[in-house]
C-alpha positions as CSV (number, residue, x, y, z in Angstrom):
1,Y,120.7,124.1,90.6
2,E,120.7,127.5,88.9
3,K,121.7,125.9,85.7
4,K,118.7,123.6,85.9
5,E,121.0,120.6,85.7
6,P,120.5,117.5,88.0
7,I,122.6,117.4,91.1
8,I,123.0,114.1,92.9
9,I,123.7,114.0,96.6
10,T,123.1,111.7,99.5
11,S,120.5,113.1,101.8
12,Y,117.2,112.4,103.6
13,C,113.9,114.0,104.3
14,P,112.7,115.6,106.4
15,H,115.4,118.2,105.9
16,Y,115.1,121.9,105.2
17,L,116.6,121.4,101.7
18,C,113.5,119.3,100.9
19,A,111.3,122.3,101.4
20,V,113.6,124.7,99.4
21,Y,114.3,122.5,96.4
22,D,112.3,120.2,94.2
23,V,113.9,117.0,95.6
24,K,113.5,113.7,93.8
25,F,114.6,110.4,95.2
26,L,116.3,107.8,93.1
27,E,115.4,104.2,93.5
28,D,117.6,102.3,95.8
29,S,117.5,99.1,93.8
30,K,120.3,97.4,95.8
31,G,118.8,98.3,99.2
32,I,122.0,100.1,100.3
33,Y,120.1,102.6,102.5
34,G,117.5,100.2,103.9
35,N,113.9,101.1,104.7
36,S,112.5,103.5,107.2
37,Q,111.3,101.8,110.3
38,D,108.6,102.6,112.8
39,Y,109.2,101.9,116.5
40,H,106.4,101.4,118.9
41,I,107.3,101.4,122.6
42,V,104.5,101.4,125.2
43,R,104.3,99.8,128.6
44,K,101.5,97.6,129.7
45,G,98.6,99.7,131.1
46,F,99.6,102.9,129.3
47,R,96.2,103.1,127.5
48,T,94.2,103.0,130.8
49,D,96.7,105.2,132.7
50,F,97.0,107.9,130.0
51,P,93.8,107.9,127.8
52,R,94.3,111.4,126.5
53,A,97.9,110.7,125.5
54,T,96.8,107.5,123.9
55,A,94.1,109.4,121.9
56,F,96.6,112.0,120.8
57,L,99.2,109.4,119.7
58,A,96.5,107.5,117.8
59,R,95.7,110.8,115.9
60,Y,99.1,112.2,115.4
61,T,100.5,112.3,111.9
62,M,103.3,114.5,110.5
63,T,104.4,114.4,107.0
64,S,108.0,114.8,105.9
65,E,106.9,117.8,103.9
66,K,105.5,119.6,107.0
67,V,108.6,118.8,109.1
68,S,110.9,120.0,106.2
69,K,109.0,123.2,106.1
70,M,109.5,123.9,109.8
71,L,113.2,123.0,109.4
72,Q,113.4,125.5,106.5
73,W,111.9,128.3,108.7
74,M,114.5,127.5,111.4
75,E,117.4,127.4,109.0
76,T,116.6,130.3,106.7
77,E,114.9,132.6,109.2
78,K,117.0,131.6,112.2
79,I,114.0,131.1,114.4
80,K,113.8,128.7,117.4
81,P,112.0,125.4,117.2
82,E,109.2,126.7,119.5
83,A,108.5,129.6,117.1
84,A,108.4,127.2,114.1
85,A,106.0,125.0,116.0
86,E,103.8,128.0,116.9
87,R,103.7,129.1,113.2
88,F,102.9,125.5,112.1
89,M,100.0,125.4,114.6
90,Q,98.7,128.8,113.4
91,Q,98.9,127.6,109.7
92,N,97.3,124.2,110.4
93,P,94.4,124.8,112.9
94,Q,92.3,122.0,111.5
95,L,95.1,119.5,112.1
96,V,95.8,120.8,115.6
97,W,92.1,120.5,116.4
98,F,92.0,117.0,115.1
99,W,95.0,116.1,117.3
100,I,94.0,117.7,120.6
101,G,90.8,119.8,120.2
102,D,88.6,117.6,122.4
103,L,91.5,116.6,124.7
104,I,92.3,119.9,126.4
105,D,90.7,123.2,127.2
106,G,91.6,126.4,125.5
107,V,92.0,125.1,121.9
108,E,89.7,127.2,119.7
109,K,87.7,125.2,117.2
110,P,88.5,126.5,113.6
111,A,85.5,127.8,111.7
112,S,86.3,125.3,108.9
113,V,85.5,122.5,111.4
114,Q,82.3,123.9,112.7
């Protein structure tokens, strides 16, 4: 990497290396690695029994880049996942407000959302 020459490895994101290096993905023209999949598991009546959880899950998004950044903090700074999550929330108050701001008490509304 220091020689600025390409390095080819098998990996995935999110991963802390994706936050450290300028990772590029090659096309998997033969479909060897398959596609990512989303799984949705909910029981009947969940929406009515847990409306706040339903609202949160409908709003929740997390990019691979954001997860990789938190993994980088944990790997390079040797911090616990809880500390990485706390830092993430401090650095992304608008996103946290979007997720849960009107669902629980005690979440301060960011000035940029006012």
